Phi, psi and omega in degrees: 000140176278137183234167185302316183278008179292127179275159189294325184282357174260002178281140174287162176302324183284329176296314177308316182296324180292314175298319182300315177306313187290340180279351184269155167292158191301316186296319182297311183302323182294317179299322179285323173298333183288343180276348180263159178288164180297326182287330176294309178306311182288322177293318180296320179298325178296313182290331169301310181292339180270354184284127183222126174062029188282129174299147174300330185288339176280322174303314180297328175298311183300318180295313181294326177292317178298321178296326180288327179287326174301303181306315180304313179304316186295318180296316178303316178300317183292321191212000180102176181300314184295316183296316180298317188297311182304306181298318181290325180291339179290326184257330184245352182086164191290320182293313183286330175303312180298323186293313183296312178293334177291316180297320177294321180290326178295323184287321190240350181049055182296149177238155183278048171256170172273196187246140180286337179288355177268355181280149172295141186292318185292319171296315175301322182290319177300325174296310187292329187295348180268346181274165173291140184306329176295314179297314182299318182302314181295317180293316182292332182291345188261349177282164171292156175306325176293314179292325183301310183297324180293313179298315181300320189294324189284345188283156166298154187309308185306307185288327181295316182295313178302315181294318184294318175294320178293323173303318180290336174253015175291135180229246174281136187251136189288159173295325179296327173284331175294318179302318177299315187291322177297326179290330182284311182303322179294327169293319183292303185190169177282135185214182172229119182233116181274122171290344184275000171270099185274335183252113182227165180063218182096176183293324187287318181296318180292314178303317179301316179301308184291339180289336178261347170289155174290161190300316178300315177298314179303313179296322182292314176303313185293321179305309186290323174295326182294326184292324183272325182207083183302325180292318181291323173300328174291324177295317176302312178302317178295331175279351194274353176222125182256162181297324179295338180291356172305340181293340185267357182268138186286173186303311181297319175297317180300321177297323181286325175292322185289338174294336186261351189256135170299136185290330177289323176291325179290323179291320169308310174301325181277352198288333181241012187275160178284163183306323182304312177286325177292317177299323183293323178288320176297313188287352176255026178244156171290167183301315182296314178298320183295316183296319183294322176293320179292322173298320181296319180288330184292316184261007176288127179279191180298143178227161178289139175298336177288335175292318180298309181302314182302317179293325176291329180289312181299322179292316185298326181294320178293315180302318180292321183296314185291325180291320177306324188270001177080006195275334177226164182235133175256110181280176175090009181244137166092002175061220191283351171292336184268106186243128177245136179231000000 
C-alpha cells in the first residue's frame, strides 16, 4: 500500500505506473489500459486500488520522471546515446541526465544505432533482398506498418510471399538469431533494435502491414498464406480490421453498416470508443435514432469489457462481410495507388 511518507526512490515500477494512471483523465487511462495484457491489467489494478493518501508532490515526481524518460528515448532515436546525453545535460544537469538515461537503457536495452524507418523503402528492400527470408521477416517486423508495407511491395512475388508467411509465424526469437539480425542491420543502416523484445511479428504484425498494402498485394499475400496455413490466414483476416477502423469507412458505408447492426449491440460497442468515432456514427443516424442511442449510452450502467469487445467483434464481422460483397469501401489502404473517382 502506498503511504504519505513513502519516498520517491522507494516506489516500485508498478507503483509508479499506478500513480501515472491516476494522473490521467479517465478516457486516456482507459485507452492505455486496453494496450496491456490481462495479467498486466490485473496487477496494475491491485496497485491502483491500494493507493491511499499520496501527496501531490509524489505524483508530480512520477509524471516528471515519465516525461524525462520519454524525452530521452526521443533524443536517443534522433541521434544516439551521446546526443541524448548532451541535450539532457543542458536541461537536467549531468547527474539527473545520466540517471534518466540509465533507466531508459535498462528498460529497452538501447543500442546506439539510427532508425531503419528513416531509410528509403526501395533502398532498404534492395539491401534486405540479399538476406535470408527469416532474417528479412524479423527486420520487417520491427518496421512501422507503413514502411513494412512499402518494403514488401518492393520485393519480387516469391520473396514477398515467403517473407510474409515467416512474419506471420514468428514467435519467440533466440538471442543467437537476434545477434545475427543486428549484424545485418548494422551493415544496412544505423538502427535501434531491442534485444529485450522476445516476441516479434506474428499474425497481428502481419495484419497491420497488410492493412497498409494495396488491395491486390494484400489479397495475393493472404492467398499464399491460406494455401500454407488456412487457420493462420483466417486469424490474420480477423485482425486486419479493428472496430476503431470504422473511421475509414465513408458515410454511405457507415449508414449501410448501421442497417445491419442491433441498436443495443451498437451502444455496447460505442461505450469505450473516443468521441471522434462516436460522432461519426451518430451523424450518420436519423435524429430519432441518434437520440435513442444517446439515451441508451447515457443510462447504460457498468458493463464487462468482454461484452463491449464481443459487440465490437460482431460489428467488425458485419463490416468485413459487406466489404467482401462490395457494398462498402474501407479507405486508407494502399497509399496513392488507391484512387476513388
